C-alpha positions in Angstrom: 82.7 79.2 66.7 80.4 76.1 65.6 83.4 73.2 66.1 83.5 75.2 69.6 80.1 74.9 70.5 79.9 71.4 69.1 82.9 70.1 71.3 81.5 71.3 74.5 78.6 69.5 74.0 80.6 66.5 73.0 82.2 67.0 76.3 79.2 67.5 78.5 77.7 64.1 76.8 80.7 62.3 77.7 80.3 63.6 81.2 76.8 62.7 81.5 77.9 59.1 80.5 80.7 58.5 82.8 78.4 60.1 85.8 76.0 57.6 84.9 78.4 54.7 84.8 79.6 55.7 87.9 76.3 56.0 89.3 75.2 52.6 87.8 78.2 50.6 89.2 77.5 52.1 92.9 74.2 50.8 92.2 75.6 47.2 91.3 77.9 46.9 94.2 75.2 48.2 96.6 73.2 45.5 95.0 75.6 42.6 95.3 75.9 43.7 99.1 71.8 43.1 99.4 71.3 47.1 100.4 68.3 47.4 97.7 67.2 50.6 99.3 70.7 52.1 98.2 70.8 50.4 95.1 67.2 52.2 93.9 69.2 55.5 94.7 71.8 54.8 92.9 70.5 53.5 89.9 67.3 56.4 89.6 70.6 59.0 89.5 72.3 56.7 86.5 68.9 56.9 84.9 68.1 60.5 85.4 71.7 61.5 83.5 71.1 58.6 81.2 67.2 58.0 80.5 67.6 56.4 77.2 69.7 53.3 78.3 67.3 50.2 78.8 69.7 48.7 80.7 69.9 51.1 83.8 65.7 51.1 83.8 65.7 47.1 83.8 67.9 47.2 86.8 66.2 49.9 88.8 62.8 48.1 88.3 64.5 44.8 89.5 66.2 46.5 92.6 62.9 48.3 93.3 60.8 45.0 93.3 63.4 43.4 95.6 63.6 46.1 98.0 59.8 46.5 98.3 59.9 42.4 98.6 62.4 43.1 101.6 60.5 45.8 103.3 57.3 43.3 103.1 59.4 40.3 104.6 60.1 42.8 108.0 56.8 43.9 107.9 55.4 40.2 107.7 58.5 39.5 110.8 56.9 42.1 112.6 53.1 41.8 112.2 53.8 37.8 113.2 56.1 39.0 116.6 52.8 41.9 117.1 54.7 45.1 116.2 52.1 46.7 114.4 53.4 50.0 114.1 56.6 48.5 113.1 54.8 46.1 110.1 52.6 49.7 109.3 55.9 51.4 108.6 57.8 48.3 106.7 54.6 47.8 104.5 54.1 51.7 103.3 58.3 51.7 102.6 57.9 48.7 100.5 54.5 50.6 99.1 56.8 53.8 98.2 59.5 51.9 96.8 57.7 49.7 94.7 53.7 51.1 94.2 52.6 47.8 92.6 53.0 45.7 95.5 49.9 44.4 96.0 50.4 42.2 99.2 52.1 45.1 100.9 49.1 46.8 99.8 46.7 44.5 101.2 49.2 43.3 104.6 49.2 47.4 104.8 45.6 47.2 104.6 45.1 44.7 107.5 48.0 45.8 109.6 45.9 49.3 109.6 42.8 47.7 110.6 44.4 45.7 113.3 45.6 48.5 114.9 42.5 50.9 114.7 40.2 48.4 116.0 43.2 47.6 119.3 42.3 51.4 119.8 38.4 50.7 119.5 39.1 47.7 122.1 41.2 50.2 124.4 38.8 53.1 124.7 35.8 50.3 125.0 37.7 49.1 128.6 38.1 52.5 129.8 34.4 53.1 129.3 33.2 50.0 130.9 35.7 50.8 133.9 33.3 54.2 134.0 30.3 51.8 134.3 29.0 52.7 130.6 28.7 49.8 129.4 26.5 51.6 126.4 29.3 53.2 125.0 31.5 50.2 125.8 29.1 47.7 123.6 29.6 50.3 120.9 33.1 50.4 120.9 33.7 46.8 120.9 31.4 46.0 118.5 33.3 48.9 116.5 36.7 46.9 117.5 35.2 43.7 116.3 33.3 45.0 113.0 37.3 46.6 112.1 38.5 43.3 112.6 36.5 40.6 113.0 39.9 38.3 114.3 40.3 40.2 117.6 39.6 37.7 119.5 40.2 39.9 122.7 37.5 42.7 121.4 35.0 39.4 120.9 35.4 38.3 124.1 35.1 41.5 126.7 31.7 42.6 124.1 30.4 38.7 124.5 31.2 39.1 128.4 29.7 42.6 128.5 26.4 41.5 126.4 25.8 38.1 128.9 26.5 40.9 131.9 23.8 43.0 130.7 21.4 40.1 129.8 21.5 38.8 133.1 21.2 42.4 134.6 17.9 43.0 132.5 16.7 39.4 133.4 16.6 40.4 136.9 15.0 43.7 136.6 12.7 41.4 134.9 12.3 38.8 137.7 11.6 42.0 139.7 8.7 43.8 137.8 5.5 42.6 136.9 4.7 43.0 133.5 1.2 43.8 134.4 1.5 45.4 138.1 4.8 45.0 140.0 3.7 45.8 143.3 1.7 42.8 143.7 4.1 40.4 141.4 5.4 38.4 144.3 2.3 38.4 146.7 1.2 34.7 147.3 -2.4 33.4 146.3 -4.3 30.5 147.4 -7.8 29.7 145.8 -9.9 27.0 145.7 -12.7 27.3 142.8 -14.4 24.4 141.8 -17.0 24.6 138.6 -17.4 28.1 138.3 -17.8 30.5 135.8 -14.1 31.4 133.7 -15.4 35.3 134.0 -15.9 34.8 137.8 -12.3 32.9 138.4 -11.1 35.6 136.6 -12.5 38.1 138.9 -11.8 36.6 141.9 -8.3 36.2 141.2 -7.8 39.9 140.2 -9.4 41.0 142.9 -6.8 39.7 145.0 -4.3 42.0 143.0 -6.2 45.0 142.6 -6.3 43.9 139.1 -8.8 45.1 136.5 -9.4 42.1 133.5 -11.3 42.7 130.7 -12.8 40.0 128.2 -13.0 39.8 124.0 -16.4 39.0 122.9 -15.7 35.9 121.6 -14.3 34.2 125.2 -17.0 31.7 126.7 -17.9 31.8 129.9 -17.7 28.0 130.4 -17.0 25.9 133.8 -13.4 25.5 135.5 -11.6 24.0 138.5 -8.6 26.2 140.0 -6.8 24.9 143.0 -3.7 27.0 144.0 -1.7 27.3 147.6 0.7 30.0 148.1 1.2 30.6 144.9 3.0 34.0 143.3 0.0 36.1 141.8 2.1 36.3 138.3 2.5 32.8 137.8 -1.4 31.8 139.1 -2.9 34.3 136.6 -0.6 32.6 133.6 -1.6 29.1 135.0 -5.4 29.9 134.9 -5.4 31.8 131.1 -3.1 28.8 129.6 -5.5 26.2 131.1 -8.1 28.0 129.4 -6.6 28.2 126.0 -6.3 32.0 126.3 -3.7 34.7 126.5 -3.6 38.2 127.6 -2.9 41.5 126.0 -1.9 44.7 128.7 -4.1 47.9 128.0 -2.5 49.3 131.3 -0.3 48.9 134.3 -3.7 48.0 136.1 -5.6 46.4 133.3 -5.4 43.5 131.2 -7.7 41.8 128.5 -7.8 38.1 128.1 -8.3 37.1 124.2 -9.1 33.2 122.8 -5.9 31.8 121.7 -6.6 31.0 118.0 -4.8 32.4 115.1 -7.2 34.8 113.8 -7.4 36.5 117.3 -3.7 36.1 117.8 -3.4 38.2 114.1 -6.3 39.8 115.0 -4.5 41.7 117.9 -0.9 42.0 116.8 0.4 44.7 115.6 2.3 44.4 112.1 4.5 46.6 110.4 6.4 46.2 107.4 9.7 46.7 106.7 12.0 46.5 103.0 15.6 44.8 103.7 18.2 45.9 100.4 21.0 43.3 100.6 24.2 44.2 99.6 25.7 40.6 99.5 23.2 38.0 100.5 20.6 36.5 97.4 17.3 37.5 97.8 15.4 34.3 96.7 17.7 32.6 99.2 17.0 35.4 102.0 13.4 34.6 101.6 13.0 30.8 101.7 15.4 31.0 104.6 13.0 33.5 106.3 10.2 31.5 105.4 11.3 28.2 106.7 13.3 29.6 110.4 11.1 32.1 111.1 7.6 30.8 109.4 7.4 34.5 107.8 4.9 34.3 105.3 4.3 37.8 104.3 7.4 38.5 102.6 7.8 39.8 98.6 11.3 39.6 97.0 12.3 42.4 94.6 14.7 41.0 92.6 16.3 44.0 90.5 17.3 46.0 94.0 18.4 42.4 95.1 15.9 43.4 98.5 12.9 41.7 100.9 9.9 43.4 102.3 8.8 41.5 105.4 5.2 42.4 107.2 5.5 41.4 110.4 4.6 41.7 114.2 7.5 43.9 116.0 8.6 40.8 117.9 9.1 38.6 115.0 11.0 41.4 113.0 13.2 41.9 115.5 14.4 38.2 114.7 14.2 38.8 111.4 16.7 42.2 111.1 18.9 39.9 113.0 19.1 37.4 110.9 19.4 39.2 107.8 22.0 41.1 109.6 24.0 38.1 110.5 23.9 36.6 106.9 24.2 39.6 104.5 28.1 39.5 104.6 30.7 40.1 101.9 32.1 36.8 101.4 36.4 36.3 102.0 38.7 36.9 99.2 42.2 35.3 98.1 45.2 36.1 96.0 47.1 33.4 94.5 50.3 34.1 93.4 51.6 31.2 91.4 54.3 30.2 89.1 54.7 27.4 86.5 58.1 25.9 85.3 59.0 23.6 83.0 62.2 21.6 84.0 63.3 20.2 80.6 65.9 17.3 81.8 67.5 16.7 77.6 70.7 14.9 77.9 72.3 14.1 74.6 75.5 12.0 74.0 77.3 12.0 71.1 80.1 9.7 71.0 82.1 8.7 68.1 84.0 9.4 64.5 81.1 11.0 61.9 82.1 10.8 58.3 81.1 12.9 55.7 79.0 11.5 52.4 81.2 9.4 49.9 80.1 9.2 45.9 81.7 8.9 42.6 81.2 10.9 39.8 81.8 10.5 36.1 81.7 12.5 33.1 83.1 13.8 29.5 84.3 16.9 28.4 83.0 17.7 24.4 85.9 18.7 22.4 83.5 21.2 20.5 79.9 21.7 20.0 77.2 21.3 22.6 76.6 19.1 24.8 72.9 17.9 25.3 71.1 16.3 27.9 71.8 12.8 26.0 74.9 11.3 25.5 75.9 8.8 22.6 77.5 5.6 22.6 80.6 7.1 20.8 80.8 9.6 23.8 80.7 6.9 26.4 83.3 5.0 25.2 85.7 8.1 25.1 85.7 8.0 29.2 89.1 7.9 30.7 90.8 8.1 34.2 90.4 11.8 34.5 86.5 12.0 33.7 85.9 10.6 37.1 85.7 12.5 40.2 85.9 11.0 43.8 85.0 12.6 47.1 87.0 12.3 50.0 85.0 11.9 53.2 85.8 14.2 56.1 86.2 12.8 59.9 84.7 14.5 62.2 85.4 13.2 65.9 82.0 13.7 68.5 82.3 14.0 72.4 79.7 15.7 73.2 77.3 15.4 76.1 74.3 18.6 76.9 72.0 19.1 79.7 68.6 20.6 80.0 67.4 23.8 80.8 64.5 25.2 83.6 61.6 28.1 81.5 59.2 29.6 82.8 55.7 29.2 81.6 53.8 31.5 83.9 53.8 33.7 86.6 50.4 35.1 87.5 48.6 36.3 89.9 45.1 35.7 90.4 42.1 37.1 92.8 38.9 35.1 93.6 36.0 35.0 95.7 35.7 32.4 98.2 34.2 29.3 96.9 34.2 30.5 93.1 36.0 28.6 90.3 38.6 30.9 88.7 40.6 29.7 85.6 44.0 30.8 84.2 44.9 29.8 80.6 47.7 30.1 78.1 46.9 28.2 75.0 46.6 28.2 71.3 43.7 27.0 69.0 45.0 24.1 66.9 43.5 22.8 64.3 42.7 18.8 64.2 41.8 16.9 61.4 38.7 14.5 62.3 37.5 11.6 60.2 33.7 11.4 59.3 31.7 9.0 57.6 28.4 9.7 56.0 26.1 6.7 55.2 23.7 7.1 52.3 23.0 5.9 49.0 27.3 5.5 49.0 29.4 6.0 52.2 31.7 9.0 51.6 34.6 9.3 54.3 35.8 12.8 54.9 38.0 14.8 57.3 37.1 18.5 59.1 39.2 20.6 61.0 38.1 20.7 64.6 39.9 23.5 67.2 41.5 22.1 70.1 43.4 24.2 72.8 46.5 22.9 73.6 48.5 24.7 75.9 48.5 25.0 80.0 45.3 25.4 81.8 44.7 26.3 85.8 41.8 25.6 87.7 41.3 27.1 91.2 38.1 27.0 93.7 39.8 28.2 97.3 37.9 27.8 100.3 38.6 30.2 103.0 38.6 29.7 107.2 38.6 32.7 108.6 39.3 31.9 112.5 42.6 29.7 111.6 43.3 32.0 108.4 44.3 29.3 106.1 42.8 28.7 102.6 42.0 24.9 101.1 42.5 24.6 97.6 41.1 22.7 94.9 43.4 22.5 91.9 43.1 21.6 88.7 46.5 21.7 86.1 46.4 20.5 82.5 49.5 20.6 80.3 49.4 19.5 76.7 51.4 20.0 73.6 51.2 18.5 69.7 52.8 15.5 69.3 54.1 13.9 66.1 52.9 14.5 62.6 50.5 11.6 61.4 49.2 11.0 57.9 45.3 9.9 57.8 43.6 7.9 55.1 39.8 8.5 54.4 38.3 8.0 50.7 41.7 7.3 49.2 42.7 10.8 50.2 45.8 11.4 52.4 45.5 14.5 55.3 48.1 15.6 57.7 47.1 15.6 61.3 48.9 16.1 64.6 49.0 14.2 68.0 48.3 15.5 71.4 50.1 14.7 74.5 48.4 16.0 77.8 49.6 15.6 81.7 46.8 16.6 84.1 46.8 16.4 88.1 44.0 17.2 90.4 44.1 17.3 93.9 43.2 19.5 97.1 45.7 21.5 99.7 44.7 23.1 102.8 47.3 26.2 103.2 47.9 28.7 106.1 48.2 32.3 104.7 51.1 32.9 103.2 52.4 29.4 102.6 54.0 28.3 99.8 53.2 24.5 98.0 55.1 22.8 95.2 52.7 20.1 92.8 55.5 18.5 90.3 55.6 15.0 89.0 54.0 15.8 85.5 57.2 14.0 83.8 57.2 12.6 80.3 59.9 11.0 78.9 61.3 10.0 75.8 64.8 8.3 74.2 65.9 7.8 71.0 69.5 6.2 69.7 71.1 6.4 66.1 74.1 5.2 64.5 75.8 6.3 61.6 78.6 4.3 59.7 80.8 3.7 56.7 79.4 0.3 55.2 81.4 -3.0 56.1 84.4 -0.8 57.6 81.9 0.1 60.7 81.0 -3.3 61.4 84.8 -4.3 61.3 85.3 -5.7 65.3 87.4 -3.2 67.8 88.8 -0.8 64.4 84.8 -0.7 63.2 84.7 2.2 66.1 86.8 4.5 63.7 84.1 4.5 60.8 80.8 5.2 62.9 79.2 8.2 65.3 76.9 7.0 67.9 74.5 9.6 69.2 71.5 8.9 72.0 69.4 11.5 73.5 67.1 11.0 76.2 64.3 13.7 77.4 62.4 13.8 80.8 60.2 17.0 81.0 58.4 17.7 84.2 56.2 20.8 85.1 56.3 22.6 89.0 53.7 24.5 89.8 54.2 26.7 92.7 50.9 28.1 94.9 51.1 30.7 97.6 47.6 31.7 99.0 47.2 35.0 100.2 44.2 36.2 102.5 42.6 39.6 101.5 39.3 39.7 103.0 37.4 37.1 105.9 34.1 36.9 106.3 32.8 39.7 109.0 30.6 37.5 111.2 29.0 39.2 113.7 29.9 38.6 117.3 26.3 38.4 118.4 25.7 35.2 116.2 27.7 32.5 118.5 25.4 33.6 121.1 22.2 34.1 119.6 
């Protein structure tokens, strides 16, 4: 009974193994045809039937990556052709097949934002057609906020804002800030050497306006001549030539005040506002406000990264707009890197190589024990049978070997705009450093100094949002251990190593997703060696049979491919250019 059960289990395992192999073969066939979605399903079936098979698992991962890459490429092509729905679908498939595809994830996020932005823009167009300008502005602003590269929404927003501004200006021209009824009424006055207060009272009577004076207004004499001038302009001219400013009390009353900093401060209503910054630096923001807007009463809270401002309501509006335009999240970039080492080593071996030739002699004692020393009598007993000759082996060398390509690293690095990123694969190697101490006696010694040997890469990106391009400052250093050397110091020998390094620095400007390759960090070395039988190897023509020649020429090149992918651009508010 037990044997029967074992037999059944064995048969079941065999059938599972055969089914797994069949599914695996299907996956291989689909992969060779470029049908990686079908290959993923076949490899998945093979893995489920034989979970312990490492080869099935590796092939499944490779097929997932390839299928995801193909869907990503289709999505990118659809996005370029402005087919956003198709692009979103392909990017979603790329992530479904291989969730670790961060590039597809970023592109999906961009595509979704583009679609949302377009939906907002279309809603804004409908609202504008229905004369709801306020609602249209809100939708256009949301469209640009979601996708700052939506040029159509940005243009529509700027046009509508300009339209509303012109409309407000026209309304302001037709609405006097003191009394609209007399705003356009022309005034003619000829006043000479009259008191200031009297001049304002005469002018105010022409428009039925009440005039009040601050206690510090000096009643000096003034002259004023105007003809057919609008009342508002006449009032402003009289205020200006007497160094005053007005403060509206109600529609029929104005208060006239001396135009001095103290009086301005006295009559201006000051408010306090706190601004908590998400991206900008509080100290730099405070300096900007002091420089551009002449804001003097400002406090910086470094712990909360906030600025507290005390100013008039008019200037506070400018402060708010300036902070909103500068407190923006910086751009961010993904760098896909691949560092390759191309070893073009060529080895040529030609000729006949002989093994070492030697002659040995010795004696065999007839009795007793043979020690390390021989007597003269024993040496006299050496005969022909006591000599041993080794016949050399001959090897004919006809060999040529080439080099190889090796991937040193293939990292993905995410970097903020204008920030430095460093990637290094290196070992800390002790290098002997000679030191000399001069005192009563001069002593020289060596101490180990650790130096990093390997690959170092530095990057600084600058994102150009409007053009979807990235400027990259690239620094590459590849170092390796050289030959072993012996240092002499104070009569002592110390072994150390030399180091070799290759460096490259450059600036690149690449489009989003464009690949660039840096190459040319070449290291050359050549070596020739000859082995031969003495005298025989020097015979003309025949000597080639008794010697072997080896030539080694090596050339190592470092290749680095860089592909920048913009993750986020600077969200520039649409009102900034107009303001």
